[in-house]
C-alpha positions as CSV (number, residue, x, y, z in Angstrom):
1,X,-21.8,-83.1,49.6
2,X,-23.5,-79.8,50.7
3,X,-22.7,-80.6,54.4
4,X,-18.9,-81.0,53.8
5,X,-16.6,-78.3,55.1
6,X,-14.6,-76.2,52.6
7,X,-11.3,-77.9,53.6
8,X,-12.8,-81.4,53.1
9,X,-14.1,-80.4,49.7
10,X,-10.8,-78.9,48.7
11,X,-9.0,-82.1,49.8
12,X,-11.3,-84.2,47.7
13,X,-10.7,-82.1,44.6
14,X,-7.0,-82.6,45.0
15,X,-7.1,-86.3,45.8
16,X,-9.5,-87.4,43.1
17,X,-7.1,-86.8,40.2
18,X,-4.4,-88.7,42.0
19,X,-6.7,-91.7,42.5
20,X,-7.4,-91.9,38.8
21,X,-3.7,-92.3,38.0
22,X,-3.6,-95.7,39.5
23,X,-4.4,-98.8,37.4
24,X,-7.4,-100.4,39.2
25,X,-6.3,-103.9,38.1
26,X,-2.8,-103.6,39.6
27,X,-3.5,-102.5,43.1
28,X,-1.1,-104.1,45.7
29,X,-1.1,-104.0,49.5
30,X,2.3,-102.3,49.5
31,X,4.7,-101.9,52.4
32,X,2.1,-101.3,55.0
33,X,0.3,-104.5,54.1
34,X,3.6,-106.5,54.3
35,X,4.4,-105.0,57.7
36,X,0.9,-105.8,59.1
37,X,1.1,-109.3,57.8
38,X,4.6,-109.8,59.2
39,X,3.6,-108.5,62.7
40,X,0.6,-110.9,62.6
41,X,2.8,-113.8,61.6
42,X,5.2,-113.1,64.4
43,X,2.4,-112.8,66.9
44,X,1.0,-116.2,65.8
45,X,4.4,-117.8,66.0
46,X,4.9,-116.4,69.5
47,X,1.5,-117.6,70.7
48,X,2.2,-121.1,69.3
49,X,5.6,-121.2,71.0
50,X,4.0,-120.2,74.3
51,X,1.2,-122.7,73.9
52,X,3.7,-125.5,73.2
53,X,5.7,-124.6,76.3
54,X,2.5,-124.5,78.5
55,X,1.2,-127.8,77.1
56,X,4.5,-129.4,78.0
57,X,3.9,-128.5,81.6
58,X,0.4,-130.0,81.8
59,X,0.1,-133.3,83.6
60,X,-2.2,-135.5,81.5
61,X,-2.2,-138.4,84.0
62,X,-5.7,-139.1,85.5
63,X,-6.0,-139.4,89.2
64,X,-6.2,-142.9,90.6
65,X,-9.9,-143.7,91.3
66,X,-9.0,-146.8,93.3
67,X,-7.9,-144.8,96.3
68,X,-9.7,-146.0,99.5
69,X,-12.6,-143.9,100.5
70,X,-11.6,-144.2,104.2
71,X,-8.4,-142.2,103.6
72,X,-10.2,-138.9,104.5
73,X,-11.7,-140.3,107.7
74,X,-8.6,-140.1,109.9
75,X,-8.2,-136.5,109.0
76,X,-11.8,-135.8,110.2
77,X,-11.1,-137.7,113.5
78,X,-8.0,-135.5,114.2
79,X,-9.9,-132.3,113.7
80,X,-12.5,-133.2,116.4
81,X,-9.9,-134.2,119.0
């Protein structure tokens, strides 16, 4: 504590008595904790809604593997002409 500045030392002496007034068994997150939790819940809800919208646009049908291999050959013939 010797390296602390005078203002930090003074602040600690004023805050220590205030901290001892709280019951250590009844500490709650308070309003700030609720706000942080609510913002995180809204963010997750928005991300899930966006993911659901994007997944609806995805085409899950697989390409047809039975397409003839010669289908690309006429295109190659046209490029050389």
